N, C-alpha and C positions, 0 to 999 in steps of 0.2 A: 503493499500501499502507499502511494507516494505520502509526502510530506504535507502537500498541498490537499489531499483528500482529507488528512488526520485533523489539519488547520481546519478545514470546513465543517468536518464532524465536531469539534473542538466549539468551534464558533456556534453552533445549533444550541450546546450545551454551557453557553454562557450568557448569563443574562446581567445586563445593565442595572446597576441600584441606583435609588433613589439620590445618593450622596456624590454621584458619579464613578461608584466604583464599577466592580466586577464582580459576580458572584459566579461561579461554577458550578453546574448541577455535580458534575463528574467531570476527573480529568483522563478526557479520553485516550491522549497521546502515553500518560504512564503506563494506563492499563496495557495498550496497545507494545509496549516495550518487554512485556512481562508477559502477556499471555497471546493466545490465538485471537482472529478477528472473530472466529466463530464461538470463543467462549466471550468476550466483550459484547456482541449481538445478544447472547444467550441473558446476559447481567443486564442490557439496556430491555432485553423484552420482560425480564423479572421488576425491575422498577415499572416498565408501563404498565404490567397489570396490578400492580399494588398501586398504582397511583389512579387506575381504572375501578380498584375495591373503594379508592377515598371518594372519588367522585360521587357512585354510588352512594355512598353514606351519606354524603354533605349532601348531597339533593334528597334524599327520601328526609332528612333533618331539616333543612329550611332551603329552599331554592334561591333567596335569596344572599346567602353567604359568600362574602367575599373571596373567600378558599376557592370555590368554585371556580372562577376567572383564573387563579393561580394555578391549580391542580391542570386545567386544559392547558395553560399556556407550556407545561410542563411535558404533558402528552405529547405535543405538537412538538415541540423541540427532539425529544428522547425518538421517537418516530422519525423526524428528519435525519438524525443523526445515525440510526438503524439504515437507511435506505442509502445514506452518502457510504456506509461502510460495506453495506451488500454491492454496493455497487462497484464501490474500491475493488473488493475481493473478486469480484468476478473479472473484470478488468486482469487482475493481477495473475486468474488461472490461465485466460487465454493464453497469457506471453508464454 
């Protein structure tokens, strides 16, 4: 996987904060140094599933909770990171 693809995945997993800082959902570059892309994808899918369960619980409790928006945003970002890594893995496997 190229550095550009890793950076793209990391960009999806990094959120700007109100204090002009950045918060990483997870450091995918570090994980990819020590684990296969398939293992990282599986971890991201686990995080996605956990957030889906949280979202369901939030909606059942109170549909107006601001945590719903935050959870949906994290789920989108994790999904996009998964897609980026999967696409990079496919390209690498073809080479």
